[in-house]
C-alpha positions as CSV (number, residue, x, y, z in Angstrom):
1,M,22.4,-68.3,-70.6
2,E,19.5,-69.6,-68.5
3,L,19.1,-67.8,-65.2
4,V,17.7,-69.0,-61.9
5,D,15.9,-66.5,-59.7
6,L,16.7,-66.9,-56.0
7,K,16.9,-64.8,-52.8
8,C,20.1,-63.7,-51.0
9,P,20.3,-65.7,-47.7
10,N,21.6,-62.6,-46.0
11,C,19.2,-59.8,-47.1
12,S,16.5,-61.6,-49.1
13,A,17.1,-59.5,-52.1
14,P,16.7,-61.2,-55.5
15,L,19.7,-63.0,-56.9
16,R,20.0,-63.9,-60.5
17,I,22.4,-66.8,-61.0
18,G,23.3,-68.4,-64.3
19,R,23.1,-72.2,-64.2
20,S,26.7,-72.4,-65.0
21,A,27.9,-69.6,-62.7
22,T,30.7,-70.4,-60.2
23,S,30.2,-67.4,-58.1
24,T,27.8,-64.4,-57.6
25,V,27.6,-61.2,-55.6
26,C,24.3,-59.8,-54.2
27,E,23.7,-56.4,-55.8
28,Y,22.0,-55.1,-52.6
29,C,24.1,-56.2,-49.7
30,G,27.4,-57.1,-51.4
31,S,27.6,-60.6,-50.0
32,S,29.5,-62.9,-52.3
33,F,28.9,-66.6,-52.8
34,S,31.0,-69.4,-54.3
35,L,28.9,-71.9,-56.2
36,Q,29.5,-75.5,-57.1
37,A,27.9,-77.2,-60.1
38,G,24.2,-77.5,-59.5
39,A,24.5,-75.1,-56.5
40,A,21.6,-72.9,-57.8
41,S,19.4,-75.9,-57.1
42,G,20.9,-76.4,-53.7
43,V,20.4,-72.7,-52.9
44,A,16.8,-73.0,-53.9
45,V,16.3,-76.0,-51.7
46,A,18.0,-74.2,-48.8
47,A,15.7,-71.1,-49.4
48,V,12.6,-73.3,-49.4
49,A,13.8,-75.0,-46.2
50,R,14.3,-71.6,-44.5
51,A,10.9,-70.5,-45.7
52,A,9.4,-73.7,-44.2
53,D,11.1,-73.0,-40.9
54,D,9.9,-69.4,-40.9
55,T,6.3,-70.6,-41.6
56,R,6.6,-73.2,-38.7
57,R,7.7,-70.5,-36.3
58,Q,4.9,-68.2,-37.4
59,L,2.3,-71.0,-37.0
60,D,3.7,-71.7,-33.5
61,G,3.2,-68.1,-32.6
62,V,-0.3,-68.1,-34.0
63,S,-1.0,-71.3,-32.0
64,R,0.3,-69.7,-28.8
65,A,-1.9,-66.6,-29.5
66,V,-5.0,-68.7,-30.0
67,D,-4.3,-70.6,-26.7
68,A,-3.9,-67.2,-24.9
69,L,-7.2,-66.0,-26.4
70,R,-9.0,-69.2,-25.3
71,Q,-7.7,-68.6,-21.8
72,V,-9.0,-65.0,-21.9
73,A,-12.4,-66.2,-23.1
74,K,-12.5,-68.8,-20.3
75,D,-11.5,-66.2,-17.7
76,L,-14.2,-63.8,-19.0
77,E,-16.9,-66.5,-18.8
78,E,-15.9,-67.2,-15.2
79,T,-15.9,-63.5,-14.3
80,A,-19.3,-63.0,-16.0
81,G,-20.6,-66.0,-14.0
82,V,-19.7,-64.3,-10.7
83,F,-21.8,-61.3,-11.7
84,R,-24.8,-63.4,-12.8
85,R,-25.3,-64.9,-9.4
């Protein structure tokens, strides 16, 4: 039986699902999942979509941090200018 390696959507533990499986249970958190034909592919697509969303959120956070650092640098330059006069 060919296996598909995926992650549990509840705890991110590895799930090993046979391509013809109709259900599976996460060995780590005990979550059970009913699968339809081809569901392993759908689960993989959903996992990739979640990872993409997580990456977008992380990039948004990095962007906000960069903006904050730029503001700090600007404020420091203005403060330094006051002392140079």
